[in-house]
Phi, psi and omega in degrees: 000318180297318179299313184294322181293327177287320185285326182233071183296336180261010182096168183292140175217188178291121186221166171243127181233163183233138175201166181274136178295130183261016191264344176206186187281351187289337178057045180289149177278134179252142168255110184257127174262121184244142172221118182054047177070009180251141177280119180255342181200142177234128175229165171286141180279106183293340180263000178299130187293343184253307187270337173051041175098350180293141178207131177264171183303331182297320181296327180292346181273004184308307181292328179295323176294319180301322186264000184301119181294341180277345182293130181287136182240343177229156178303148182236140175236136179258133173275111184297330182290320184254343184077005182276147177253147175218149177280139179225170175275172186295316179302319180293322180297313181292326177296321178294322178294314179300318180294322182285323184272333186304311182294331179287315179289331181294339178291348174093356180255098182297334181290351179289346176248121180255166180222137178235131180246123181271174182303320182299346178301324182285352176263003184241121178300315181296314184293321180299325183270314191270347172299332179299322179295316180295316180296315180294319179295324180292317177067025180263148173279345185273074177251131183225157176205174177291350181302325184274012164236025187212268195245003188298332174303323178291323178292324178292312181295322178295320178298318181289323181283316192243347174101000180208143181294336183261003176272076185252121178292137183245133180295129180277072192296332183287344184234003183275161177250344184210121181235120175259120184245129176235135172059027180225150181225067188296342175292343177252318184276345186062022179099145179211130195050034178195087185282114186202098175302143182052049176298325174303316179295322179293323179288323175296323178295325177301313181290322181297327180275011175098005179277176180238141173234115181250125183249129178247113188197145177291344179244148170274084183286176175301322177296317180296323179297328184267355186284163172293326181205142176237129178244119172291140178223142177296128182306138177086004184249014183301324181296324177295313179301314181293321178296323178295324174299316178299317179303314181295320180302319178286314185297327183256017177054043181259002181286129179210099184284346180060223184291348179279358182305322182275359185241017181232146168229155176096011182299315180295328177296318178296318179303315181294318181296326185277350190304319185278346186265063178287159176305323180292327181286333186252352188298324181290318182289324179277335187066031170238124187292156187300320182294323178295318178301313180297320180296317180298320178299318180293319180297318178299317185287332186263346178296143180300316178217125185219161177208147172251132182227130179223149182223220199301326179299331178271344181273320187269054179218173188301328182241044185298320181288320177298317179297317179297319178297315184295328176304311182284330174300316180295319177300324177290312186296331180269005179074019185253005175274136176062040175217155180307130180083358178255224175250123190233167182253119176296161174232083190291151181297326177247103180112355178275186182246147183282162183303331182266014180297141181270144175259166180146179181303146177235193181277340184069200180237155176218146182230169174073027178292342173206167182236152177294149189296316188273306187265343181077027178285138182288149173290140177233116181051042175083004182236155168259157177301134180294340176296345179271350189299314184300316182291331177290334177279321190266347183268116182294162176127176180300132180088002179300135178286121180247344180219155184219138171247122175247140179235109175053056179208160180225064184296339178295343176251325194263359183237164186296161177051053188302320179299319180295316181294320178301316178295323179294316180299324180293341183267356183296150175287328181199147179211138176230140182230138169260110188196158179262357180226152165268098186248196184297334178268307187292345175299339178276350186287157171271329179221135173241129179250115184277151171277157180284177176307144176301328181291338183266006180244146169280161185216136172205133186270078179302314185289312189286334176288346173279356182232024190266148179283350171223159176273104189235151169220131179212123183246139178241111177286164172299139183258339179225154177288157175297140173288163183301329183270001185260154176227138179301145179304318184296325178288322176302314182290323176297317180293320176297317178300322178294321180295311185288338179271356176096005180279342176096166186279348184257019181294154177279109183295331179296321179294320178295320180295320176297321179294320179294316179299319178299319179297315179298318181295316179301316179296321180295320180292323187274353178302145183302323182253028185297132175277356181237027182296342181275354182261157174264165177302317182297321179294319179295316178302322179295319178296324183286344172072216190267003180296152176226170177067206186294335181296325179293316179294320179298316179301318177300314182295318180294317186285339176257004180277189188295338182244009188282164181273356183042039174063030179257345182070026185269013179098358177292175188292137172220167176294326175302318180296320178294322177298328179281354180233076187294347178262006176094171177233130180257117179266008171104176180292165180294148181238155177304138184229002176273132013265356187305328185280345187284140179228023179284160178302331180273346186076011181233170173286117184265093189292334183232065180295148188304315180300324178292311180304317182295330184277343181297329177300325177294319177296318180297316180297321182291338181302320182272350184252359187292134178264113186266001184253004180279148169278127185236150184258138171232164176269182171200163186235149179244147183302327184264014183220120178242311175235161186298332181296337180294343178287355177260009177254114191302319183290343178269342186252349185293164180104195183292159180297121181260352179266080180233161173267106177280140178208155184286148179305324180298317179291321180296318179295317181298321183273340181087048185236141174239156179305138179093340178284150180274131181239156175257130179246125183236130172243186180296333188248349183191177177211157178206166177240137186205156177288141179271149174226109183275126184206143177274011176286347176257149173285153177302145179089002183233135172238158187220134172235139175287158181261163173092359181264186181099057186256037185255008182281160180283164169074010173268171178225069180218080191298318181294315179299320180295331180288339176230062195297316185065195180232153182270109182298336183283357167296333184267341184280146190259113182293348179278349182262114181226151165285113189296334181288328185243343186076009180289139179292148175270106182249351178243144179082030180280121178297131180220161170244139181236133179217157179284134175281119185286000000 
């Protein structure tokens, strides 16, 4: 309110404002034209220090989401007897939640209440910070998220190699000469675990300056079409291909660690593990010939600056963690880790390390501190695989999940065995959702709590700047005041946390927020390398001023971060400074950070960690058992679709039907199928009917369905999505199939049968 009163002393009028797009990882700058608090035009911010005017179709939908008549604006309560929904005020909603959860929590088993966090949480400053309060207050072991259908194999491998889940090497695409891409389609995704606005433009610039981009993918994606070379690969075999590259590097004496020689252990272990995976041994299973594999290994080793980058296609498969590990092993072996033009570690303004940070051994990572009740899957970074959620709800006994809290997620569409999970959700004793839509998941809730307008929230990408190709900071303040019916996300989460921890629904959120800020400050002061260890909590609070909510925590993180002023007023970074720079601040390209960035017990890059070594035997055994004649299913992504809620935005969904089963002409001819005909697709766990699209963009033996569709169920409130319902590909995915190292679901390479619907 104070910010708005200063900016608009005469009241709101037609204005131009700037903020970061919150819809994907690219963090593009938006130029918003507002009139009476309404978005009338969206353009790319040409002065944004990172995106420089680039904007994809998702960003243009900003105003359409704001105006969507289906978007929930007030809390909703469902009458279980009639199935009817009604709008209520916030006190009634929280009272209903307290009444619904109290008897379940009173039984003394905190695990009876589970929590699921969806993908949009990482796009929300409030959710990233305040979900911790809710999780801690709940005290349940049953925590699940979208991570285990996405990127957790990369987080596991990074933790084992470097000592932290967030120490993820990012390809330095602006300075590299050779980029090998596996299982990623950045011309459509704009980058994933690689924050880079206009990544298509950056990749075109790579080729224009004489570099090479080699894409390995079962589909000839838009990225593959623009590449120097595209290699088709059998889905799920990336680990074999990558191991063969490692084999060649050792066999032909091409290994050169460069300056990392003194910072690595386990090199001989990697050499031994790779011995059996020769190009000749894997060429049939990968369907990439041995000579091509050897050539790519030589090109990587001989390029002046090279990087290997892999994403979701390599994560959502049976050997996702091994594939993720091998990517970074190759970057190390070719001397391209932590060097300009290779794969480098960002140093984010909020969460990075200061120039005087000390290096040395750390705690590393540990997994499996507990196991899921039914299947016995190990915990990974405090979570269980989301593929286990349905069985935890439906299996009776001590610890059975009877209630669920979902925050910004739609697991009924986005996770395996969707039909099974939908039935499980319907059987819950109580469910509460924080969401802006009544979708396939939240239709099962008893209470839905909506988030406020995007314009009424501040925004800062804490997560994505830790994965950025440059060290960037850009803050977006709230542009309009909260409406009378709206509540800040951080307050919603604090109130939920108070309810589940037993403090009740009428707790003072301001007092809770002060307690949270005090906890963050104490931790910052007590860190071994703290730059503010000489200050007291009271002194820091005084420096932070009158801010509340996530902005106060963000200011603390920025001011104690690598570019911060550490409360000295010496011109270092503060949140005030970011507010004065609405187009962001660029702290420059990535710089070498080894050994300072390492947190492993040895203080070195541990190339052959024990869990990885133990899992290689599973890969070896599968080599001789692989069935190469099965038809297998993979997913695909569309430029205008990131999460399922985007299917309710008309400008993002218009055009031809994109929810089709793509298949190669050879397979279509063999089965007797033509484009446009309806086919039946059957897997071990489910079946569906969908229109076929015959295309040579897929390799033979592979079919493809996009994810996030299937909007034809009853009791939702998403009219646009229902008009283009499509089918849910996760009806076909098997929840029993997991990558054992990470618990990530296997969503690629699913054996299926396809037949014509008569």
